[in-house]
Each structure stands twice: as C-alpha cells, then as structure tokens.
C-alpha positions as CSV (number, residue, x, y, z in Angstrom):
1,M,-4.1,1.4,-24.7
2,I,-6.2,4.3,-23.5
3,L,-7.4,4.0,-19.9
4,P,-9.2,6.1,-17.3
5,I,-7.3,6.0,-14.0
6,S,-8.4,6.1,-10.4
7,P,-5.5,7.3,-8.2
8,L,-5.7,6.0,-4.7
9,P,-3.3,6.2,-1.6
10,D,-1.6,3.1,-0.4
11,L,-3.4,0.8,-2.8
12,T,-1.6,-1.6,-5.2
13,F,-3.7,-3.5,-7.8
14,F,-2.0,-6.7,-8.8
15,P,-2.8,-8.8,-11.9
16,H,-4.7,-12.1,-11.0
17,T,-6.4,-10.4,-8.0
18,F,-9.9,-9.0,-7.4
19,R,-10.5,-5.6,-5.9
20,P,-13.9,-4.5,-4.6
21,L,-14.4,-0.7,-4.5
22,H,-17.2,1.6,-3.3
23,I,-17.3,4.5,-5.7
24,F,-18.7,7.7,-4.1
25,E,-16.8,10.8,-5.5
26,A,-18.7,12.4,-8.4
27,R,-15.7,12.2,-10.8
28,Y,-15.3,8.5,-10.2
29,R,-19.0,7.8,-10.5
30,A,-18.8,9.5,-13.9
31,M,-15.7,7.4,-14.7
32,V,-17.5,4.1,-13.8
33,M,-20.6,5.1,-15.8
34,D,-18.5,5.9,-18.9
35,T,-16.3,2.8,-18.4
36,L,-19.3,0.5,-18.3
37,A,-20.5,2.0,-21.5
38,R,-17.2,1.2,-23.2
39,D,-14.9,-1.8,-22.5
40,R,-15.2,-1.9,-18.7
41,W,-11.4,-1.4,-18.4
42,L,-9.6,1.0,-16.0
43,A,-6.4,1.3,-14.0
44,L,-5.9,1.8,-10.3
45,V,-2.7,3.8,-9.7
46,K,-0.9,4.6,-6.4
47,L,-0.5,8.3,-5.5
48,Q,3.0,9.6,-4.9
49,P,3.8,11.0,-1.4
50,G,2.5,14.5,-0.8
51,Y,-0.6,14.0,-2.9
52,E,-2.8,15.6,-0.2
53,A,-2.1,19.2,-1.3
54,A,-3.3,18.5,-4.9
55,Y,-5.8,15.7,-4.3
56,A,-8.7,17.6,-5.9
57,G,-6.6,18.2,-9.0
58,K,-4.0,16.1,-10.7
59,P,-1.5,14.8,-8.0
60,A,1.5,12.9,-9.1
61,V,1.1,9.1,-9.4
62,H,3.4,6.1,-9.8
63,L,3.8,5.3,-13.5
64,I,3.5,1.5,-13.0
65,A,0.0,0.4,-12.1
66,G,-2.5,-2.4,-12.4
67,A,-5.2,-2.4,-15.0
68,G,-8.3,-4.6,-15.1
69,E,-11.9,-5.1,-16.0
70,I,-15.0,-4.4,-14.1
71,V,-16.6,-7.8,-13.8
72,N,-19.4,-7.0,-11.5
73,W,-21.2,-3.8,-10.5
74,E,-24.2,-2.4,-8.7
75,R,-25.5,1.2,-9.0
76,L,-27.0,2.4,-5.8
77,P,-30.0,4.7,-5.4
78,T,-27.6,7.4,-4.3
79,G,-25.8,7.2,-7.6
80,R,-22.8,5.6,-6.0
81,Y,-21.4,2.3,-7.3
82,N,-20.1,-0.9,-5.8
83,I,-17.8,-2.5,-8.4
84,L,-15.5,-5.6,-8.5
85,L,-12.3,-5.3,-10.6
86,K,-10.4,-8.2,-11.9
87,G,-6.7,-7.5,-12.3
88,E,-5.5,-8.3,-15.8
89,C,-2.1,-6.8,-16.4
90,R,0.6,-4.3,-15.4
91,I,0.8,-1.1,-17.3
92,R,3.3,1.8,-17.6
93,I,1.7,5.2,-18.0
94,E,3.3,6.9,-21.0
95,R,1.4,10.2,-20.9
96,E,-1.8,11.8,-19.6
97,L,-4.3,12.9,-22.2
98,P,-6.1,16.3,-22.1
99,T,-9.8,15.6,-21.5
100,D,-13.0,17.4,-20.6
101,T,-14.1,14.6,-18.3
102,L,-14.0,15.0,-14.5
103,Y,-11.6,12.0,-14.3
104,R,-8.1,11.5,-15.7
105,V,-7.3,9.5,-18.8
106,V,-3.9,8.1,-19.9
107,I,-2.1,6.4,-22.7
108,A,-0.4,3.3,-21.2
109,E,1.7,0.4,-22.4
110,R,0.8,-3.1,-21.3
111,L,3.8,-4.7,-19.6
112,E,4.7,-8.4,-19.8
113,E,6.5,-10.1,-16.9
114,I,9.8,-12.0,-17.3
115,P,9.3,-15.7,-16.6
116,P,11.8,-17.6,-14.5
117,M,14.8,-19.0,-16.3
118,T,15.7,-21.3,-13.5
119,D,13.9,-23.6,-11.0
120,V,12.0,-21.5,-8.5
121,S,10.4,-24.4,-6.6
122,Q,12.6,-23.5,-3.5
123,W,11.0,-20.0,-3.3
124,L,7.5,-21.4,-3.8
125,T,8.1,-24.0,-1.0
126,R,9.4,-21.2,1.4
127,I,6.4,-19.0,0.5
128,R,3.9,-21.8,1.3
129,D,5.8,-22.5,4.6
130,A,5.9,-18.8,5.5
131,C,2.1,-18.4,4.8
132,T,1.4,-21.4,7.0
133,R,3.4,-19.9,9.9
134,L,1.8,-16.5,9.3
135,L,-1.8,-17.9,9.4
136,R,-0.9,-19.7,12.7
137,A,0.5,-16.5,14.2
138,L,-2.7,-14.7,13.3
139,D,-5.0,-17.5,14.4
140,R,-6.5,-17.7,11.0
141,P,-7.8,-20.8,9.3
142,A,-4.9,-23.0,8.1
143,N,-6.5,-23.4,4.6
144,L,-7.3,-19.7,4.1
145,L,-4.7,-19.4,1.3
146,D,-4.9,-22.9,-0.2
147,A,-6.5,-21.7,-3.4
148,V,-4.0,-19.0,-3.9
149,L,-1.0,-21.3,-3.2
150,A,-2.4,-24.3,-5.2
151,E,0.1,-26.6,-7.0
152,G,0.1,-25.9,-10.7
153,E,-0.6,-22.1,-10.4
154,P,2.0,-20.2,-12.4
155,P,4.8,-18.7,-10.1
156,G,4.0,-15.1,-11.2
157,V,0.3,-15.6,-10.3
158,I,1.2,-16.9,-6.8
159,A,3.6,-14.0,-6.2
160,D,1.1,-11.4,-7.2
161,R,-1.8,-12.9,-5.2
162,I,0.2,-13.4,-2.0
163,A,1.7,-9.9,-2.2
164,G,-1.7,-8.4,-2.7
165,A,-3.4,-10.4,0.0
166,V,-0.7,-10.5,2.7
167,L,1.9,-7.8,2.6
168,P,0.9,-4.7,4.7
169,D,3.6,-2.3,3.5
170,P,2.2,-0.2,0.6
171,G,5.7,0.8,-0.5
172,L,6.9,-2.8,-0.8
173,R,3.7,-3.8,-2.6
174,Q,4.4,-1.1,-5.2
175,E,8.0,-2.2,-5.6
176,L,6.8,-5.8,-6.3
177,L,4.2,-4.5,-8.8
178,E,7.0,-2.7,-10.6
179,D,9.3,-5.7,-10.7
180,L,8.6,-7.7,-13.9
181,D,11.2,-10.4,-13.1
182,V,9.1,-13.3,-11.6
183,A,12.1,-15.1,-10.0
184,R,13.3,-11.9,-8.3
185,R,9.8,-11.1,-7.2
186,L,9.4,-14.5,-5.6
187,E,12.7,-14.1,-3.7
188,R,11.8,-10.7,-2.5
189,L,8.3,-11.9,-1.4
190,T,9.9,-14.8,0.5
191,Q,12.2,-12.5,2.4
192,A,9.3,-10.1,3.2
193,L,7.1,-12.9,4.5
194,D,9.9,-14.2,6.7
195,V,10.3,-10.6,8.2
196,L,6.6,-10.4,8.7
197,V,6.3,-13.7,10.5
198,N,9.3,-12.8,12.7
199,R,7.8,-9.5,13.5
200,L,4.6,-11.2,14.7
201,G,6.7,-13.3,17.0
202,G,6.6,-16.5,14.9
203,E,4.0,-19.1,15.7
204,R,1.8,-18.7,18.7
205,R,2.1,-21.5,21.1
C-alpha cells in the first residue's frame, strides 16, 4: 500500500483507536487536502531520537507505525484542518518514494497480529483490575474505561486501546505497537500497568 506519512515525536497510533489532530504546517495541510481527495488513508509514524536537527527535512522514523482513515474533518478559514483519524492497522514501512509533494510518501506492508494460542483471560482480568486501581489513584470516574474494557471485545483490541489511552511512556507504547503477538502484548501491558499504579502510590485512601 502507498501512504502519506505524518512523522510526529512521542506519538503512537494504535489500531482500534481514534486520534484527533490539528493540522497547521503547510506540508501537512497539503497532505490532508490530497488525502481527502483520494482514499482518506494516512499513517502516523514516530520520529527516531535526534529528529530535531533534521525536522524540516526527512528525519529518521520508526518503521512500524499505525495507519488509518480520516473519518471526520473540518477546514478552518486559516487553511488549517481539524481531523479525526480512526486507527485501522499496523504497517511496516518498506521504502520511501521520491515525490514532488511537500510531504513524505511510503510503500508499506499491512501487518496482521498473531492471535493468542492459549487462554489469556488471566491477563484481561489483571488489566481490568489495574485500570480500576489506576482510575481510583487518579480520582477519575470509575466507569471511564468501561467501554474499552467491555466483555466480548477481542483481546488485541483491548490491549491496543488501553496502551494508547493509559501508558505515558512513548518508548513503551512504540514497543507494544511493534509487538504483533497479542498474548505477549497483554502480558507486557499488565506488567506496565502494575508499575504505573505502584508509581502513583496505589489507591488513594
């Protein structure tokens, strides 16, 4: 698949999530305008460390990224855009294409996750418990993540949505995006949530 890319620092775009973006740079305004005229698909990719020196050009990016469809958009009088992206899949960038556009375009392979081969209910139970403790520690509504954690949601969907919504560490989020093994992703997410809750001092009393 051929996709325009938007490289961003510290941002991980997971499948099954929504990402609102305010588009203000000229090259990305052009990208959104062209994308809306085509299939409305683009990829958000995380910049590699040290990107600052080459940000205006073509800084290095992580090869695994999230791709999705613009499902809502608003063009402002200034020419800027507010868009809403729906994450659809993971991709691996195979190579960048030469282009005369202001923005970057790549050839990418769509990646499929590896479904669990064993029972992962223990990890899902621990994730739900950790999220409950986390919300209490943060004084947030207890039902805030109910829709994300609903029974019947596929394990991979839960892993992606919780990682995208809760984990603050951009490096860890990128690692989980790159891990196609759902069972391993659930285990790593559980461990990360436990660490996060403990760091916050557990439940406030």
